[in-house]
C-alpha positions, 0 to 999 in steps of 0.5 A: 132903730129900736125894737118894736113891741112885736118883735120876735126876739124873746130869749124867755120863751121856749118856742123861740129857743127851740128856733130862733133863725124866723126871727133872726131874719125879722132883726135882719129886715128891720135894720143893722142895729135893734135896741131892746129894752127888756136887756137893756142892749144893741142887737147886731144881727148881720154878719157883716156888723157883727164881723167888724164889731168883733175887732173894734176897739171901741168896744171891749169885754170890759170896762174896768180899764179904763172908767170906775162904775161911775164914770160907765154910767153903771151900777158895781155888780151886787156884793153878794156875787164878787165870787164870781166877778172875781173869778170871771173877771181875771179870765182873759176872756173878759180882760182888754190889752195888755193883761189880755195880752200877757195871760194870752201870749202865755197860754196860746203855748199850750194851743200851738198846731204841733201841740194839737198835732200831739194831742191827735193819738189821744184824743182820737184813741178816747172818742173812738173808746167813747163810741164802743162803749155806745155801741156795746151799749146797743145806743145811749145818750150820746151827751153825757156818753161820747159828747161830753167825757171827751172834750172834759177828759181832753182838757183836764189832761192839759190842765193836770186835773186828777182822773178822781177829781173830773166829775166836779167840772161838769155840774161846776162848769154848768152853774158858773155858765148859767151866770152868761144867759140875759138876766139871770135870776138870783139863783142861777146867780147863787149857783154861780158864786157857789160854784165858783168858790169851790171851783177857785178852792179847788184849784188853789190847792191843785196850784199848791199841790204843782208848786210843790210837785211840778208836773208836764201841765199847762198850771204847772206851767202858768206856774213857772211863768208866775215864778220866773216873771211874776207875769200872772197872779195865783187869781190870774191862774185860778180864773185862766184855769176855770175859762180853759175849763170851762170854755174848753169843752162847753162849746164842743159838747153843744156842738156834738149833740145840736149836730148829730140832731141837727143831721138826723133831721136832715138824713139826706145830708147825714147819708151823703156824709155816711157815704162820704167820709172825707166831708167830715171837715166842712160838715163840721163847720157848716154844722156850727154855723147851723146851729151855733152853739154860742148865739150872743157875744156881749161887748161895752161901747167904750166910744160912741159908735155909729151904726147905720145913722144910729149912734150908740154912746159910751156905757152902752152894751151891745149884743152881737147874735153870732146865730144870727150872722151864721145866718146872713142870706148876704154871705150864705146862700140858702142859709135855712139848707144845711149843706156839708159840702158847702166851702165858701163858710167864714162862720164866727163861732169862734169869734174873731179878733183879738177875743178869737177862741184860742181853743178852736185847734183843739175843738176841731180835733175834738169834734173830728175824732167823735164824729169819725168815730161815730161814722165807722163804728155807729152806722146805723145811728138814729135818735131813739126820741127827740130830745128835749133843748135847754132852756138857755138861749146864749148857750145853746144846747140839748138836755141829752140826745137819746140814741139807738144803734141797730 
């Protein structure tokens, strides 16, 4: 089905970005797949289709393991973007088996349930410390005072990034993640390229230092795997570290501020949570469903597929709408209602299939730690003013969230 001109889906419209969920309802009513000319993509808005396609091996995050650009009917990326492409294309999120399998197997050792369990005291302690600072100040920006520093510190600690260098990570990450928006501008691309070069050079030096003096950290572990089994190239190590740093905090930061802003707008649910902290686990899942941090995930069609009678040919690109899938009434009764006690909640905010988020257990731990600390130490937390939403559509977040602790 082709998208008509009056389609409410418009990733560059501030009103749509502020609240895309009504437009998603319209998309779902239009059918199971909708052609969207401005991005040359097929939009998939229903939960059942998104869930199935995430597991469908006829789709891929890349096509270059099977086809050249010419064979696939696509143009090669501009030469000026090469540093970003090299960095991005060697990370496991944008690889397919066997390379994806090899890298994920190595990295997954750092994200086992036992490893995450060992991190619990550190994560909860850091969350308590950050929230205590917010309370002492009578409030502040929940984004910069709690939501950002917690996951950045945790993933940097795991990777072995020295504390003095951590201030660079968030600006580099933000610049690189700009390329994941739809049809990024040349200015966005230039910032991403510059950040890719600087981030890569920094990690190359850090890897050299860890070769000389190994530590008890993930980068040292990746080096050891490379030296012993020759299973990781240096570029794969760099790309893996950047992916873990970016993915290891970006979604958690946005889930934190999106979640608290949703709570402030639903005072009855916030009151229920404050009265019963045992709701925290289901609250976290519901908040990630209710206002999804990653709204869209793209896949290339490697072999023709058919959706509801529409054949989508090899070489096409599919955009799976996570935010829409998480509001599909076929799966979530009364999806526009925030229900912190919702138990049957198969949201797909962490994706699915072979690209399921490897850091999901760690993200849940961080979200639990910050929410618990805020409930315990700041029971009177209130918004100081309405926040400004970031103009981005794909990665959904706020510019900041000013709060007061009375």
